[in-house]
N, C-alpha and C positions, 0 to 999 in steps of 0.2 A: 458969399454964403457957403461956398464949397470948402469944407474943412478937410484936413488931412485924413486919410483913411485910418481906421483903427483896426485892431485885430478881431474885435468882437462885433457881431452883427447887432444892429440896434432894434430889431424886431424879433418876435418869438420864433423859436425853432419849430418845425412841423413835427409834433408828436401827436399821439392819440388825444392827449389832453387839450391840444389846440382846438381840435374839431369838436370835442365835447363842450368846451366853454363857449366856442363860437355859436353852436346851435342853441344851447340853453340861454345865451344872452339875448337872443332874438325875442323869446317869449317874455323874459323879465323886462326887457326894454320896452316892448309894446305895452305891458301892464303899467309901467311907470308913466308912459306918455298918456295912456287912457285915463289914469288917475288924475293927473294934472289937468288934462284937457276937459274931462267930463265931471269927475267928482269934485274937483276944486273950482270948476267953472272958469278956468283961465281961457278956454277957447282954443281952437286949432291954430290961429295966427299967433296968439300970445304964447302958446306952448312951444311952437316952432321957434319963436324968437328967444324965449327963455332957454330952451335946450341948446339952441345955437350958441348962445353966449357961454354956457357951461362947456360945450364942445370946444369952442375956441380956446377957453382957458385950459382945457385938458391937453390940447395940442401944444400950447406954449409950455406947459409943465413937462410934457414928454420930450419936446425938443431941447429944453434946457438941460435935461439929464444927459443927453448925448450918449446914451447907452440903453440897452434893454433892461427895464425894471418891471417885473410882472404886474404889480398893482397899477402902475401908471398906464402900462400898455392895455391891460384888459378893461380898466375903467374907460379908457378912450374908445375901445372897441364897442362897449355897451352904449356910450354916448353917440358914436357914429351910427349904430343900429337904430337908436331912437330918432336921431336927426334925419337920417336917410329915409326912414319910414314916414316921418312927418312931412318932409319935403314932397314926397310922392303923393301923400294924402292931401296936402294943401293944394297942389296943382290940379288934382282930380276933383276933389270935393269942393274946394274953395273957388277955383278958377275955371272949372269945367273942361280941363284938358282931357282928351281921350287917352285911355290906357295904351292903345296902339301907338299913338303919337309919342307918349312918354317912353315906351319901349325903344322906339327909333332914336329919340333925342338922347336918352341916357346911353344907349349903345354908341352913338356917334361921339358923345362926350368922353366916354371911356376910351375909345380908340384914339381920340385926339390926345387924351392924357398920356396914353402909352407912347404915341408918336413923339410928343414933346419930351417925355422921360428918356426915351432912347436917343433922341437927337442931342440932348444935353449931356447924358451920362454914358452913352454907348453900351448900356446893359439894362435889362429889365428884370434881372435876377433878384428875387426877394432874399437871397442869401448874401447879397452884396450891398445892404443898406448901411453904408458906413460914413455918410456925411449928411448935412442938413437938407441939401437939395433932394437927394434920393429919398430921404424920409418924408419930406413934404409931398413929393409925387406919390409915394406909397399911400399916405393917408388920404390924399385927394382921390386916388382910385378906390380906396376902401369906401369912402363916403358915396361915390358914384355907384359902386357895385351894390351897396345896401339899398339905394334908391331904385336901381335897376332890378334887383331881386324882388323888391316889393311890387314894382309895376308888373314884372313878368308873372309873379305869383298871382296877383290880382287878375291879370288878363286871362290866365289859364283857368282860374277859379270861375271867372265870369262866363267863359265860353264852354267850359267842360265841368259842369256841376255834378261831379261823380263821387262826392263824399270825402271827408277828411282823411280816412285811411288810404284810399286810392291816391289822393293828392300827395300824401306823405310818401307812398310807395313810388310814385312817378318821379318826384324830385330826388328822393333818396336813391332811386335807381340811377339817375343821371350822375349823382355824386359818386356812387360806387363805380360806374362806368368810366368816369374821368380818371379814377385811381387805377383801374385795370388797364386802360389805354396808355397811361403813363408808364406803368411797370412793364408793359409789353413793348415799350419804346415806339408806340404809334402816335403819341402825343407828347409834345415837349413840356418841360416842367412849368414854364410860365403860363401857358395856356391851360394846362391841367389844374394848376393851383387856383387861378382866377375863375375858371368855370365852376370848380368845387366851391369856391368862396361865394359866388353869386347864388348858387342853388341852396346853400345851407340857410339862407334867409327864409325862403319858402318852406324848407324842411322844418326849421324851428317854429315857424308860424303854424304850420299844419299840425305839428306835434302838440303844441299848446292847445289848439282848437280841438283836436281829437280828445284830449284829456279833460278839457274844461266844459265844452259845449254839452247841452242836455242830450240824453239818449234819443229823444224824439227827433233831434237834429243830426244824429249820427255820431255823437260824442259819448264819452264815458260819464259825464256829469260830475266829475270831481271838482270840489271847490277851487276857484281861482286862487284863493288865498293859500290853500294847501299846496297846490302845484307850484306856485311861485316861491313859496317858502322853501320847498324842497329844491327847486332849481337854483335859487339864490344861495342856499346852503352848500350845494355842490360846487357852484362857481367859487364861493369864498374859500372852501376847503381846498380846491384844486389850485387856486391862485396862491394861497398860503403855502401849500406844498411846493409849488414851483419857485416861490420866493426864497424858501429855505434851501431847497435842494439844488436850485439853479439848473434843473434838468433840461430846460429848454433854452439855456444860454449857449449859443453856438459860435464858433469862430467864423469869421467872414471868409467866403471863398476868395481865392486869388483872382 
């Protein structure tokens, strides 16, 4: 499965657009999952299976390209967001697994994934995704971190019920701190990236809740349809721009 290295990295370069789309995709992904689960009556198990099949198809599409292509990459990110959230919800709501247990299990799974990735490839750099095996490890960790971000966010929400704005500020602060520690050379790039990647899931969820939930519950009471239409429009516009400009297509590091 290990292909010859190419000169172009197979995943998106880290620009401000990366984090914008990553955060907004969480809210949009949750809305899609809720619509299929509740409004269409498919149920949590059925929705998890359905979205899982679409996610697998998206992985195959992305791997066959053997290069970074913005629409394929970001569609898969949205699907990973949906599936990671559904897996966490299914384990908690469907099987009664505690959130603390999930936090531990997903953390161990993530660390095991990193161990195997490094053992097989000798690097964990997201700037060196140049063959199939590294890309598969990348997407495996992405899925696990979405599930972990969901579980951690729900755990904090359950034990610290201090409102959507404070919740957003807490995880947003961790995101900013990861960036500051990286630029101060106090945190390596791999750790900083994945820490930021994990917390953007609860950041996106809390942003959506803050805008959509009723004022009596601490939100702004904006229609879910309006919020998701705006978010989806921004995502489509950014992905279209990146597809044309190739502004986040980067050479792989040596």
